[in-house]
C-alpha positions in Angstrom: 128.5 101.5 93.6 130.7 99.9 91.0 129.3 100.0 87.4 132.2 97.8 86.4 130.9 94.7 88.1 130.8 91.8 85.7 127.6 90.2 84.5 129.0 86.8 85.8 128.7 88.2 89.3 125.1 89.2 88.7 124.3 85.8 87.2 126.0 84.3 90.3 123.4 86.0 92.5 120.4 85.8 90.2 121.1 82.3 88.9 121.8 81.2 85.4 118.5 79.5 84.6 117.6 80.2 81.0 114.2 79.4 79.5 114.2 78.5 75.9 111.9 77.3 73.2 112.2 75.7 69.7 111.7 77.8 66.6 109.0 75.3 65.5 106.9 75.9 68.7 103.9 78.1 68.4 103.9 81.6 69.6 101.1 80.6 72.1 103.5 78.0 73.6 106.2 80.7 73.9 103.8 83.2 75.6 102.6 80.4 77.9 106.2 79.6 78.9 106.8 83.3 79.6 103.7 83.5 81.7 104.5 80.3 83.6 108.1 81.4 84.4 107.2 85.1 84.9 109.7 86.3 82.3 109.4 88.8 79.5 111.4 86.9 76.9 112.7 83.5 76.1 115.6 82.4 74.0 115.0 80.5 70.9 117.4 77.5 70.5 117.9 74.7 68.0 120.3 71.9 69.0 121.4 73.9 72.0 122.5 76.8 69.7 121.0 80.3 70.1 119.0 81.2 67.0 116.9 84.1 68.3 114.9 85.6 71.1 111.2 86.2 71.4 109.7 88.7 73.8 106.3 90.0 74.8 107.1 93.0 72.6 107.6 90.7 69.6 104.2 89.1 70.4 102.4 92.4 70.6 104.0 93.9 67.5 104.3 90.9 65.2 101.2 88.9 66.1 98.5 90.9 67.7 99.0 94.1 65.7 99.3 92.1 62.5 96.1 90.2 63.1 97.9 86.8 63.3 96.8 83.9 65.6 99.3 82.9 68.3 98.1 79.3 68.2 99.0 78.9 64.5 102.0 81.3 64.2 105.4 79.7 64.7 108.1 81.2 66.8 110.5 81.2 63.9 108.1 83.6 62.0 108.4 86.4 64.6 111.6 85.8 66.5 114.3 88.5 66.6 117.2 86.9 64.9 119.6 89.9 65.2 120.7 89.0 68.7 122.5 91.6 70.7 124.4 89.6 73.4 127.1 90.0 76.0 129.8 87.9 77.5 130.1 87.0 81.2 133.0 89.5 81.7 131.1 92.5 80.4 130.0 95.1 82.9 126.7 96.5 84.1 127.5 99.8 82.4 128.3 98.1 79.1 125.1 96.1 79.2 123.0 99.2 80.0 124.6 101.0 77.1 123.9 98.1 74.7 120.3 97.9 75.9 119.8 101.6 75.4 121.5 101.8 72.0 119.7 98.7 70.6 116.3 99.3 72.3 116.3 95.8 73.9 115.3 94.7 77.4 117.0 91.3 77.5 120.6 90.3 76.7 121.6 86.6 76.3 124.9 86.0 78.0 127.2 83.8 75.9 130.6 82.3 76.6 131.7 81.6 73.1 128.6 80.0 71.6 127.5 78.5 74.9 124.5 80.1 76.6 125.3 80.8 80.2 122.5 83.1 81.2 120.2 86.0 80.3 120.2 89.5 81.8 117.2 91.8 81.8 116.9 95.5 82.4 115.1 94.6 85.6 118.2 92.6 86.8 120.4 95.6 86.1 118.1 98.0 87.9 117.8 95.7 90.9 121.6 95.4 91.1 121.9 99.2 90.9 119.3 99.7 93.7 121.0 97.1 95.9 124.4 98.7 95.3 123.0 102.2 96.2 121.5 100.9 99.4 124.8 99.3 100.4 126.7 102.5 99.6 124.2 104.6 101.6 124.4 102.2 104.6 128.2 102.3 104.5 128.2 106.1 104.4 125.8 106.3 107.3 127.9 104.0 109.3 131.1 106.0 108.5 129.4 109.3 109.3 127.9 108.1 112.6 131.2 106.4 113.6 129.3 103.3 114.7 131.0 100.1 113.5 128.8 98.0 111.4 
C-alpha cells in the first residue's frame, strides 16, 4: 500500500464530477442537491470560483440547531468560507492529515484556482481498503508460489 499515491490518481478512478451551488441558493436547495447526488457536501461557487463549501454538518449545526428554516436561509449565511483544500499532486497521507487536523470530511481539489475535483474521507478509506486487498492478494500469490 502506497500512502504517497497522488489525489489525481484517485480522481482518475473516482471521476472528477463536482456538484456545486450558488451562495444565493437556499439551504433547502443545497440539501436537496446533496440528497439527489448522494453526497455529504457541495462546493459553493460564484462565477466558477470557489467561495465555500456546505455540508450536512453545516446544515445540522447552523440551521436545525439554531431554529432556522432551510427554505428561507441562504447558503451564503451558513457556508464554511475557510476552505481547506488540496492540489492534485498531494498524497493520500497528506489529505488524511489535513482532514484530521481541521476536522473536515471533504477537501476540494484545486489546480491553481480551478476546481478539478473533491475528495471525501470515504474516497480515501475506499482507496486504502482496495490497496490493502491488492497487497494481501499479492502476498498470498507470492507465498503460495502460484503465478497470478
